[in-house]
C-alpha positions in Angstrom: 10.3 -30.7 -31.6 7.8 -28.7 -29.6 8.2 -25.2 -28.1 8.2 -26.6 -24.6 11.2 -28.9 -25.3 13.3 -25.8 -26.1 12.7 -24.1 -22.7 15.2 -24.5 -19.8 14.2 -27.1 -17.2 11.7 -25.6 -14.7 10.7 -22.8 -17.0 6.9 -22.6 -17.5 5.7 -22.6 -21.0 4.2 -19.2 -21.7 1.8 -20.7 -24.1 0.2 -22.9 -21.4 -2.9 -21.3 -19.9 -2.3 -20.2 -16.4 1.5 -20.4 -16.7 2.1 -16.7 -16.2 -0.1 -14.3 -14.1 -2.4 -12.2 -16.2 -2.9 -8.5 -15.5 -6.4 -9.3 -14.1 -5.0 -11.9 -11.7 -2.4 -9.4 -10.5 -5.1 -6.8 -9.9 -7.2 -9.3 -8.1 -4.3 -10.2 -5.8 -3.6 -6.5 -5.2 -7.2 -5.9 -4.3 -7.2 -8.9 -1.9 -4.0 -7.6 -0.3 -5.6 -4.2 0.2 -8.7 -5.6 1.6 -6.8 -7.7 4.1 -4.7 -4.7 5.1 -7.8 -2.6 5.7 -9.4 -5.4 7.8 -6.2 -5.6 9.9 -6.3 -1.8 10.3 -9.9 -1.9 11.4 -9.1 -4.6 13.9 -6.3 -2.5 15.4 -8.6 0.6 15.5 -9.4 0.0 19.2 -5.8 1.1 20.0 -5.7 4.9 19.8 -1.9 5.0 19.2 -2.2 2.5 16.4 -5.1 4.5 14.9 -2.9 7.6 15.0 -0.1 5.8 13.2 -2.5 4.5 10.6 -3.8 8.0 9.9 -0.3 9.4 9.7 0.7 6.5 7.3 -2.3 7.3 5.1 -1.6 11.0 5.1 2.1 10.5 4.3 1.1 8.2 1.4 -1.3 10.8 0.1 1.6 13.4 0.2 3.8 10.9 -1.7 1.1 10.5 -4.3 0.7 14.3 -4.6 4.5 14.5 -5.3 3.9 12.1 -8.2 5.2 9.0 -6.4 8.8 10.2 -6.6 11.2 8.7 -4.1 13.2 10.7 -1.7 10.7 12.7 0.4 9.5 10.0 2.7 10.8 11.6 5.9 9.3 15.0 5.0 6.0 13.4 4.0 5.9 11.5 7.3 6.7 14.6 9.4 4.2 16.7 7.5 1.5 14.1 8.0 2.4 13.7 11.7 2.1 17.5 12.2 -1.3 17.6 10.5 -2.7 14.6 12.4 -1.4 15.8 15.8 -2.6 19.4 15.2 -5.3 20.4 17.7 -8.7 20.5 16.1 -9.3 24.1 17.2 -11.7 23.5 20.1 -11.5 25.5 23.3 -8.7 28.2 23.3 -6.3 28.7 26.1 -6.2 31.9 28.0 
């Protein structure tokens, strides 16, 4: 009796090469996903509103990372990022 005959039907044999994703394969897929997302963002960069939303999204994610990746502050992170992105750059003053 072999190990594969004791597995439930449809269950891949973990001893078979390529049966389960390796950490390196998962990282490669994550990198590919990130690359595709960046390409899509660059494609939309011609749209000023989409560019603004992308910058807010990145700033909110950075705030999330600074908080240690803990859930529960997403709205505050977004509002803080929105305020920072929409803040005037300090050019000409009124008055």
